[in-house]
C-alpha positions as CSV (number, residue, x, y, z in Angstrom):
1,X,53.1,70.8,8.7
2,X,49.6,72.1,8.8
3,X,49.0,75.8,8.2
4,X,46.6,76.9,11.0
5,X,46.1,80.3,9.4
6,X,44.1,78.7,6.5
7,X,42.2,76.3,8.8
8,X,38.7,77.7,9.4
9,X,38.1,75.5,12.5
10,X,41.3,76.7,14.1
11,X,40.4,80.3,13.4
12,X,37.0,79.8,15.1
13,X,38.7,78.1,18.1
14,X,41.0,81.1,18.4
15,X,38.1,83.6,18.2
16,X,36.2,81.5,20.8
17,X,39.3,81.6,23.1
18,X,39.6,85.3,22.8
19,X,35.9,85.7,23.7
20,X,36.4,83.6,26.9
21,X,39.4,85.6,28.1
22,X,38.3,87.5,31.3
23,X,39.7,91.0,31.6
24,X,39.1,92.9,34.8
25,X,37.9,96.4,34.3
26,X,39.3,98.9,36.7
27,X,36.7,101.5,37.8
28,X,37.6,105.1,37.2
29,X,37.7,106.0,40.9
30,X,40.2,103.2,41.5
31,X,42.5,104.5,38.7
32,X,42.9,107.9,40.2
33,X,46.4,108.5,41.7
34,X,46.6,108.6,45.5
35,X,47.8,112.2,45.7
36,X,44.9,113.4,43.6
37,X,42.4,111.4,45.6
38,X,43.8,112.7,48.9
39,X,43.8,116.3,47.6
40,X,40.2,116.0,46.6
41,X,39.1,114.6,49.9
42,X,41.1,117.3,51.8
43,X,39.5,120.0,49.7
44,X,36.0,118.7,50.3
45,X,36.7,118.5,54.0
46,X,38.0,122.0,54.2
47,X,35.2,123.3,52.0
48,X,32.6,121.7,54.2
49,X,34.3,123.0,57.3
50,X,34.4,126.5,55.9
51,X,30.8,126.3,54.8
52,X,29.5,125.2,58.2
53,X,31.4,127.9,60.1
54,X,30.8,130.7,57.6
55,X,27.0,130.3,57.7
56,X,26.8,129.9,61.4
57,X,25.6,126.4,61.6
58,X,28.0,125.8,64.5
59,X,29.1,128.4,67.1
60,X,32.7,129.6,66.6
61,X,33.3,128.9,70.2
62,X,32.8,125.2,69.5
63,X,34.3,125.0,66.0
64,X,36.8,127.6,64.7
65,X,37.2,128.4,61.1
66,X,39.9,126.7,59.0
67,X,41.8,130.1,58.8
68,X,41.7,130.6,62.6
69,X,43.1,127.1,63.0
70,X,45.8,127.7,60.4
71,X,46.8,130.9,62.1
72,X,47.1,129.2,65.5
73,X,49.1,126.3,63.9
74,X,51.6,128.9,62.6
75,X,51.8,130.4,66.1
76,X,52.4,126.9,67.6
77,X,55.0,126.1,64.9
78,X,56.9,129.3,65.6
79,X,57.0,128.5,69.3
80,X,58.3,125.0,68.5
81,X,61.0,126.3,66.1
82,X,62.2,128.9,68.6
83,X,62.5,126.4,71.4
84,X,59.6,127.8,73.5
85,X,57.6,126.1,76.2
86,X,55.6,124.1,73.6
87,X,58.7,122.4,72.4
88,X,59.4,121.2,75.9
89,X,55.8,119.9,76.3
90,X,56.0,118.2,72.9
91,X,59.2,116.5,73.8
92,X,57.7,115.1,77.0
93,X,54.8,113.7,75.1
94,X,57.1,112.1,72.5
95,X,59.1,110.5,75.3
96,X,55.9,109.1,76.8
97,X,55.0,107.7,73.4
98,X,58.4,106.2,72.7
99,X,58.8,104.6,76.2
100,X,55.2,103.4,76.1
101,X,55.6,101.8,72.7
102,X,58.8,100.1,73.6
103,X,57.3,98.7,76.8
104,X,54.2,97.5,74.8
105,X,56.4,95.8,72.3
106,X,58.4,94.0,75.0
107,X,55.3,92.8,76.9
108,X,53.1,92.2,73.9
109,X,55.7,90.1,72.0
110,X,56.4,88.0,75.1
111,X,52.8,87.4,75.8
112,X,52.1,86.8,72.1
113,X,54.8,84.1,71.9
114,X,53.4,82.5,75.1
115,X,49.8,82.5,73.7
116,X,50.8,81.4,70.2
117,X,53.3,78.8,71.1
118,X,51.9,77.1,74.2
119,X,48.5,75.6,74.9
120,X,48.7,77.0,78.4
121,X,49.0,80.5,77.1
122,X,46.1,80.0,74.7
123,X,43.8,78.4,77.2
124,X,44.7,80.2,80.4
125,X,46.1,83.6,79.5
126,X,44.2,84.6,76.4
127,X,40.7,84.7,78.0
128,X,42.0,87.1,80.7
129,X,43.8,89.3,78.1
130,X,40.6,89.5,76.1
131,X,38.6,90.4,79.2
132,X,41.1,93.1,80.2
133,X,41.1,94.5,76.7
134,X,37.3,94.8,76.7
135,X,37.4,97.0,79.8
136,X,37.3,100.8,79.4
137,X,41.0,101.6,79.5
138,X,40.4,105.3,80.5
139,X,39.1,104.0,83.8
140,X,42.6,102.6,84.6
141,X,44.2,106.1,84.4
142,X,43.5,107.0,88.0
143,X,44.9,103.7,89.1
144,X,48.1,104.2,87.3
145,X,48.4,107.7,88.7
146,X,47.8,106.3,92.2
147,X,50.4,103.6,91.7
148,X,53.0,105.5,89.8
149,X,52.4,109.1,90.7
150,X,51.8,112.2,88.5
151,X,55.1,111.9,86.6
152,X,55.9,110.4,83.2
153,X,55.7,106.9,84.6
154,X,51.9,106.8,84.8
155,X,51.5,108.1,81.3
156,X,54.0,105.5,79.9
157,X,52.1,102.8,81.7
158,X,48.7,103.8,80.3
159,X,50.2,104.2,76.8
160,X,51.7,100.7,77.0
161,X,48.5,99.3,78.5
162,X,46.5,100.4,75.4
163,X,49.1,99.4,72.8
164,X,49.9,95.9,74.2
165,X,46.9,93.9,73.2
166,X,47.1,94.4,69.4
167,X,50.7,93.3,69.5
168,X,49.8,90.2,71.5
169,X,47.1,89.3,69.0
170,X,49.3,90.0,66.0
171,X,52.2,87.9,67.4
172,X,50.0,85.0,68.3
173,X,48.2,85.1,64.9
174,X,51.6,85.2,63.1
175,X,52.9,82.1,64.9
176,X,49.7,80.3,64.0
177,X,50.1,81.3,60.3
178,X,53.0,79.0,59.7
179,X,52.5,76.6,56.8
180,X,51.6,73.1,57.8
181,X,54.0,71.6,55.3
182,X,56.8,73.6,56.8
183,X,55.9,72.5,60.3
184,X,56.0,68.8,59.1
185,X,59.3,69.4,57.4
186,X,60.9,70.9,60.5
187,X,59.5,68.1,62.6
188,X,60.8,65.4,60.2
189,X,64.3,67.0,60.3
190,X,64.3,66.8,64.1
191,X,64.3,70.5,64.7
192,X,63.7,71.6,68.3
193,X,60.8,73.7,69.3
194,X,63.0,76.8,69.7
195,X,64.6,76.2,66.3
196,X,61.1,75.9,64.7
197,X,60.0,79.1,66.4
198,X,63.0,81.2,65.4
199,X,63.7,79.8,61.9
200,X,60.2,79.1,60.7
201,X,57.3,80.5,62.7
202,X,58.6,84.0,63.4
203,X,59.8,84.7,59.8
204,X,56.5,83.5,58.3
205,X,54.5,85.4,60.9
206,X,56.2,88.7,60.5
207,X,53.4,90.3,58.4
208,X,50.9,89.7,61.1
209,X,53.3,90.8,63.8
210,X,53.9,94.1,62.1
211,X,50.2,94.6,61.6
212,X,49.8,94.4,65.4
213,X,52.7,96.8,65.8
214,X,51.0,99.3,63.5
215,X,47.8,99.1,65.4
216,X,49.7,99.6,68.7
217,X,51.5,102.6,67.2
218,X,48.2,104.2,66.7
219,X,46.9,103.5,70.1
220,X,50.0,104.4,72.1
221,X,49.5,108.1,71.4
222,X,45.9,108.0,72.7
223,X,47.1,106.3,75.9
224,X,49.8,109.0,76.6
225,X,47.4,111.9,76.0
226,X,44.6,110.3,78.0
227,X,47.1,109.9,80.9
228,X,48.0,113.6,80.7
229,X,44.3,114.6,80.6
230,X,43.4,112.6,83.8
231,X,46.7,112.5,85.6
232,X,48.2,115.9,85.1
233,X,51.6,116.2,83.4
234,X,53.6,118.7,81.4
235,X,53.1,117.5,77.9
236,X,50.9,118.4,74.9
237,X,47.9,116.8,76.6
238,X,48.1,119.3,79.4
239,X,48.3,122.2,77.0
240,X,45.2,120.9,75.2
241,X,43.3,120.6,78.6
242,X,44.2,124.1,79.5
243,X,43.2,125.5,76.1
244,X,39.9,123.7,76.3
245,X,39.2,125.1,79.7
246,X,39.8,128.6,78.3
247,X,37.5,127.8,75.3
248,X,40.5,128.4,73.0
249,X,39.3,126.0,70.4
250,X,41.8,127.1,67.6
251,X,44.6,126.2,70.0
252,X,43.0,122.8,70.8
253,X,42.7,122.0,67.1
254,X,46.2,123.1,66.2
255,X,47.8,121.1,69.1
256,X,45.7,118.0,68.1
257,X,46.9,118.3,64.5
258,X,50.6,118.5,65.6
259,X,50.0,115.4,67.8
260,X,48.6,113.6,64.8
261,X,51.8,114.3,62.9
262,X,53.7,112.7,65.7
263,X,51.4,109.7,65.6
264,X,51.7,109.4,61.8
265,X,55.5,109.6,62.0
266,X,55.6,106.7,64.4
267,X,53.2,104.7,62.2
268,X,55.3,105.4,59.1
269,X,58.5,104.3,61.0
270,X,56.9,101.0,61.8
271,X,55.8,100.6,58.2
272,X,59.3,101.5,57.0
273,X,60.7,98.8,59.3
274,X,58.2,96.3,57.9
275,X,59.3,97.0,54.3
276,X,62.9,96.5,55.2
277,X,62.4,93.3,57.3
278,X,59.4,91.7,55.5
279,X,60.6,92.8,52.0
280,X,59.0,89.7,50.3
281,X,55.5,90.5,51.5
282,X,53.3,92.9,49.5
283,X,50.8,94.8,51.6
284,X,48.1,97.0,50.2
285,X,46.0,97.9,53.2
286,X,47.5,100.6,55.4
287,X,50.3,101.3,52.9
288,X,51.2,104.9,52.0
289,X,52.8,104.3,48.6
290,X,51.8,106.7,45.9
């Protein structure tokens, strides 16, 4: 048996091998923990906001100070905790968002399967869906109000209208993402089209489907609030409209921040469902892990 430790040529080969090993260097900014990075960005944002307002670069009527916004957020929070009129308004907006998102999922998933699974859907329906999505959706708000009235129905319809297209695209892309070898295997085994869809295409396409759901979860809030702006209502959107008409900008900012918490909660719920259902898929973009 040859002793490689005393062999000069083998030692040189080992040194050469070590020199050719590629080690990825992680930049310092990428090694910073998420909570530190988020705290730093938040501090810079608040500091810039305070600087702009303190030195009068922007009128306080247009942009309140961070402290004024915080005070109004405390006021709104107390009203919510005591069951005041703002809690009723917030609950109405939450219902609009939930109903709109559920309707968008039902319609978007159905159309997505039709587009992704049939040539008719891809050739005949998808061009019209793309054309509708490119239209300014705010312009449809008066139509929904005219068709469905000033109640919650028109806001739910507009919220679903905005959130549907990303779900359609995500579902269709997921069905197309199935591995070609898996397709051939199912075809060889004599699986029906429905069996291939349920047992192969949908499971493999779940990451793309959930991506569409998360984009829809972000858009559904905008649809509900836009509907309240243009079509009346009794939700948070109406409170924002009234506060803006009274030039009460701290109230506008605080109400918007509370709405952002609602939207973030819906997004995190979808992400939580994705982790439970698509547990084998590792996602980095859009993840809120530490």
